[in-house]
C-alpha positions in Angstrom: -134.9 3.3 34.3 -135.1 -0.5 34.5 -135.3 -0.3 38.2 -138.0 2.4 38.6 -139.9 2.1 35.4 -139.9 -1.7 34.9 -143.7 -1.9 35.1 -144.0 0.8 32.4 -141.5 -1.0 30.2 -143.6 -4.2 30.3 -146.9 -2.4 30.0 -145.8 -1.0 26.6 -146.6 -4.4 25.1 -149.9 -4.7 27.2 -149.3 -8.3 28.0 -150.3 -9.5 31.5 -147.9 -12.4 31.0 -145.0 -9.9 31.2 -145.8 -8.9 34.8 -143.1 -11.3 36.3 -140.7 -9.4 34.2 -141.1 -6.3 36.5 -139.1 -8.0 39.2 -136.6 -9.3 36.8 -135.9 -5.9 35.3 -135.6 -4.4 38.8 -132.9 -6.9 39.7 -131.1 -6.6 36.4 -130.9 -2.9 36.7 -128.2 -3.6 39.3 -126.4 -5.7 36.6 -126.5 -2.8 34.2 -125.0 -0.5 36.8 -122.2 -2.9 37.5 -121.7 -3.5 33.8 -120.5 0.0 33.2 -117.6 -0.6 35.6 -116.7 -4.1 34.3 -116.6 -2.8 30.7 -114.1 -0.1 31.7 -112.1 -2.4 33.8 -112.0 -5.1 31.1 -110.6 -2.6 28.7 -107.9 -1.4 31.2 -107.0 -5.0 32.1 -106.7 -6.0 28.4 -104.6 -2.9 27.6 -102.3 -3.8 30.5 -101.8 -7.3 29.0 -103.6 -9.2 31.8 -106.1 -11.0 29.5 -105.4 -14.5 31.0 -106.5 -13.7 34.6 -109.5 -11.7 33.1 -110.5 -14.7 31.0 -110.1 -17.1 34.0 -112.4 -14.7 36.0 -115.0 -15.0 33.2 -114.8 -18.8 33.4 -115.2 -18.7 37.2 -118.4 -16.5 36.6 -119.8 -19.2 34.3 -119.1 -21.9 36.9 -120.8 -19.8 39.6 -123.8 -19.6 37.3 -123.7 -23.3 36.7 -123.9 -23.9 40.5 -126.1 -21.1 41.6 -128.8 -21.2 38.9 -130.1 -24.7 39.6 -130.3 -23.8 43.3 -131.9 -20.3 42.9 -134.3 -20.9 40.1 -136.5 -23.5 41.9 -136.3 -21.6 45.1 -137.6 -18.4 43.6 -140.2 -20.4 41.6 -141.5 -21.8 44.8 -141.5 -18.6 46.8 -142.2 -15.9 44.1 -143.6 -18.0 41.3 -140.8 -16.5 39.2 -137.7 -18.6 38.8 -136.2 -16.0 36.5 -135.4 -13.9 39.5 -132.9 -16.6 40.4 -131.1 -16.2 37.1 -131.1 -12.4 37.5 -129.6 -12.6 41.0 -126.9 -14.9 39.8 -126.2 -12.5 37.0 -125.9 -9.6 39.4 -123.6 -11.6 41.8 -121.3 -12.7 39.0 -121.1 -9.1 37.7 -120.3 -7.9 41.2 -117.5 -10.5 41.4 -116.2 -9.3 38.1 -116.1 -5.7 39.2 -114.4 -6.5 42.5 -111.7 -8.8 40.9 -111.4 -6.4 38.1 -110.3 -3.6 40.4 -107.7 -6.0 41.9 -106.4 -6.9 38.4 -106.5 -3.3 37.1 -103.2 -1.6 36.6 -101.8 0.4 39.5 -102.8 4.1 39.4 -106.2 3.5 37.7 -108.0 4.3 40.9 -106.9 7.8 41.8 -108.4 10.8 43.5 -109.9 12.1 40.2 -111.7 8.8 39.5 -113.0 8.5 43.0 -114.3 12.1 42.9 -116.0 11.5 39.5 -117.6 8.3 40.9 -118.8 10.2 44.0 -120.3 13.0 42.0 -122.0 10.6 39.7 -123.4 8.7 42.6 -124.8 11.9 44.2 -126.3 13.0 40.9 -127.6 9.4 40.3 -129.2 9.5 43.7 -131.0 12.7 42.8 -132.2 11.1 39.6 -133.4 8.0 41.4 -135.3 10.2 44.0 -137.0 12.2 41.3 -137.8 9.1 39.3 -139.4 7.5 42.4 -141.3 10.6 43.2 -142.7 10.8 39.6 -143.3 7.0 39.3 -147.1 7.6 39.5 -147.1 9.4 36.1 -146.2 8.1 32.7 -142.6 7.1 32.3 -142.5 8.9 29.0 -142.7 12.2 31.0 -141.1 11.2 34.2 -138.0 9.5 32.7 -136.8 12.6 30.8 -137.3 14.7 33.9 -135.3 12.2 35.9 -132.5 12.1 33.4 -132.4 15.9 33.3 -132.1 15.9 37.0 -129.0 13.7 36.7 -127.4 15.9 34.1 -128.3 19.1 35.9 -127.1 17.6 39.2 -123.8 16.6 37.7 -123.4 20.1 36.1 -124.2 21.8 39.4 -121.7 19.6 41.3 -119.0 20.4 38.8 -118.9 16.8 37.5 -119.1 17.8 33.9 -115.9 19.0 32.3 -116.1 22.1 30.1 -114.9 20.2 27.0 -117.9 17.9 26.7 -120.2 20.8 27.5 -118.7 22.8 24.7 -119.1 19.9 22.3 
């Protein structure tokens, strides 16, 4: 939603000053995607008693931001007149680092065939959702977004990615 409908999100407030936020929201939509993985990984790593390396990773991410932000903010301000994009890119990069290292720190057996299958089915259904959202981006997001989300749920159901128990609930 942030990636495809960023303009609509900012237009809700009818402030032209928010237009640079369109790009920021698009970049941060990648962060939100990665965040779903890092939250799950953080829980698994904590449950496995590996809090110390996880905490060290978080400190490393802060250090990466301390180094990258002062470099990227002025560069994007000069080239796009939106230094905020630099912060957004750093945020995405540090979250990607968190996910990669999180998979390394995760307990053995976490990544199995069932998890990979679920991720693949979600990716295919998500791709369908993104395609529908892009195709409908010319109409109001208040109509297009529910159709896109329905495409995701329907795609997941058709692919067999929804277990019967949650459907019954």
